[in-house]
C-alpha positions as CSV (number, residue, x, y, z in Angstrom):
1,E,98.0,133.7,154.1
2,Y,101.1,133.0,151.8
3,F,100.2,130.0,150.6
4,R,96.7,131.0,149.7
5,K,98.0,134.0,147.5
6,A,100.5,131.3,146.2
7,L,97.8,128.9,144.9
8,W,95.5,132.0,143.5
9,D,98.7,132.8,141.7
10,E,99.2,129.4,140.6
11,N,95.7,129.1,139.5
12,N,95.8,132.8,137.8
13,F,99.0,132.1,136.2
14,L,97.2,128.1,134.9
15,D,94.0,130.0,133.7
16,S,96.2,132.8,131.8
17,L,98.3,129.9,130.3
18,R,95.1,128.1,129.1
19,H,93.7,131.2,127.5
20,I,97.1,132.1,125.6
21,C,97.5,128.3,124.3
22,S,93.9,128.6,123.1
23,S,94.3,131.8,121.6
24,F,97.6,130.5,119.7
25,Q,96.2,127.5,118.7
26,K,92.8,129.5,117.2
27,N,95.3,131.7,115.4
28,L,97.4,128.8,113.8
29,L,94.3,127.3,112.6
30,R,93.4,130.8,111.2
31,Q,96.6,131.2,109.5
32,A,96.7,127.5,108.2
33,T,93.3,128.0,106.3
34,W,93.4,131.3,105.5
35,T,94.4,131.1,101.9
36,S,93.3,132.4,98.3
37,R,91.1,129.1,98.1
38,T,88.1,130.3,100.7
39,K,85.6,128.1,99.0
40,Y,87.0,125.7,101.7
41,R,86.1,128.5,104.6
42,D,83.3,127.9,106.6
43,K,81.3,130.8,107.3
44,R,80.8,130.5,110.9
45,E,82.9,132.9,112.5
46,E,85.8,130.1,114.7
47,S,85.0,126.9,112.3
48,F,86.9,125.8,109.2
49,Y,86.9,123.2,106.7
50,P,90.1,121.7,106.3
51,L,91.9,122.4,103.1
52,Y,92.7,119.0,101.8
53,T,89.3,117.8,101.6
54,F,89.7,115.1,99.1
55,K,91.0,111.8,99.4
56,M,94.0,110.6,97.8
57,K,93.3,107.5,95.3
58,W,96.6,105.3,95.5
59,A,97.0,102.9,92.3
60,F,98.6,100.3,94.5
61,K,95.5,99.9,96.6
62,E,93.2,99.9,93.4
63,E,95.4,97.4,91.8
64,H,95.8,94.6,94.9
65,S,93.1,93.7,97.5
66,L,93.0,94.6,101.0
67,D,94.3,90.6,101.3
68,S,96.8,90.4,99.2
69,R,98.3,93.5,100.4
70,T,98.1,92.3,104.1
71,S,99.6,89.2,103.7
72,E,102.1,90.4,101.2
73,S,103.0,93.0,103.9
74,S,102.8,90.4,106.6
75,K,105.5,88.2,104.9
76,I,107.6,91.2,104.4
77,R,107.7,92.0,107.8
78,A,108.0,88.5,109.3
79,K,111.0,87.9,106.8
80,Y,112.7,91.2,107.7
81,P,111.5,92.6,110.9
82,D,113.6,95.2,111.2
83,R,112.7,96.6,108.0
84,I,109.4,98.7,106.7
85,P,107.3,98.1,103.8
86,V,106.5,101.6,102.1
87,V,104.4,102.3,98.9
88,V,105.7,106.0,97.2
89,E,103.2,107.2,94.7
90,K,103.5,111.1,93.3
91,A,100.7,113.1,95.1
92,P,97.7,114.2,92.6
93,R,98.1,117.5,90.5
94,S,101.7,117.5,90.8
95,T,104.1,118.4,87.9
96,I,106.9,116.3,89.1
97,Q,108.4,113.3,87.4
98,D,106.9,109.8,87.7
99,I,108.8,107.5,89.7
100,D,109.9,104.1,88.3
101,K,109.5,102.0,91.6
102,R,106.9,102.3,94.1
103,K,107.6,99.5,96.7
104,F,110.5,100.0,98.6
105,L,111.5,98.0,102.1
106,V,113.5,100.6,104.0
107,P,115.4,100.4,107.6
108,S,113.4,101.6,110.5
109,D,116.3,103.6,111.6
110,L,116.5,105.7,108.3
111,T,115.4,109.0,108.7
112,V,112.8,110.9,106.3
113,A,115.4,113.1,105.2
114,Q,117.2,110.0,104.1
115,F,114.6,108.5,102.4
116,M,113.5,111.7,100.7
117,Y,117.1,111.4,99.1
118,I,116.7,108.1,97.9
119,I,113.1,109.6,96.5
120,R,114.9,112.0,94.8
121,K,117.5,110.1,93.4
122,R,114.9,107.9,91.7
123,I,113.4,110.3,89.6
124,Q,116.4,112.1,89.1
125,L,115.2,115.6,90.9
126,P,117.7,118.3,90.7
127,P,119.0,119.9,93.8
128,E,117.6,123.0,93.3
129,K,114.2,121.9,92.7
130,A,111.9,121.5,95.9
131,M,110.4,118.0,96.9
132,F,107.6,117.5,99.4
133,L,106.7,114.1,100.9
134,F,103.2,113.7,102.7
135,V,102.3,110.9,105.1
136,N,98.3,111.1,105.5
137,K,98.3,114.7,104.2
138,V,101.1,115.7,106.4
139,L,104.6,117.1,106.1
140,P,106.7,114.6,108.7
141,A,109.8,116.0,110.3
142,T,112.9,115.5,108.3
143,S,114.7,114.1,111.5
144,A,112.1,111.6,112.0
145,T,112.7,107.5,111.9
146,M,110.9,105.9,109.4
147,G,109.9,103.2,112.0
148,A,108.7,106.1,114.1
149,I,106.4,107.3,111.4
150,Y,105.3,103.7,110.5
151,E,104.3,102.9,113.8
152,E,101.8,106.4,113.8
153,H,100.9,106.3,110.4
154,K,100.7,102.6,109.2
155,D,97.5,101.7,107.0
156,E,95.3,98.7,107.7
157,D,96.9,96.3,105.3
158,G,100.3,97.0,106.8
159,F,102.2,99.3,104.5
160,L,103.0,102.7,104.8
161,Y,101.9,105.3,102.0
162,I,104.1,108.1,101.1
163,A,102.8,110.8,98.5
164,Y,105.6,112.9,97.3
165,S,104.7,116.4,95.6
166,G,107.3,119.0,93.8
167,E,105.2,121.7,95.3
168,N,103.3,121.9,98.7
169,T,100.1,120.6,97.2
170,F,98.1,119.7,100.2
171,G,98.2,123.5,100.9
172,M,100.0,123.5,104.2
């Protein structure tokens, strides 16, 4: 009897936990999509379109073919296996300064915060101004290493593409 009751309590607990997680996830989605830009909101009750429906156009990708980008990144990775080829460009509609150099070769153990410091120095951004980095339209954790970000978000050509902005452009 005790084991049956314990098993029932465990199943009941797991069902409650699933319900709480599901509700929490729906609330997060609702909060993330509830902005003044309601034109992206779907009219159905529980379904939403993402806020960032546009696709970032990378000037580096438009200037160089896929083959040349792939061969360049593979040469870089072969010569410097502990470094990551990164392309950094300004996010669309951002009012922040342009960067003078867009290709970087960074150590894989460098954190996102350290890389952000390098970018801030390159664009000469004062400390009181905010800057955001986006990888695939997501704000990466500042404590994450560039190697971990690269493994998760590298492009088919072997480069890691990072957009920077002076404001939270993608609406997160």
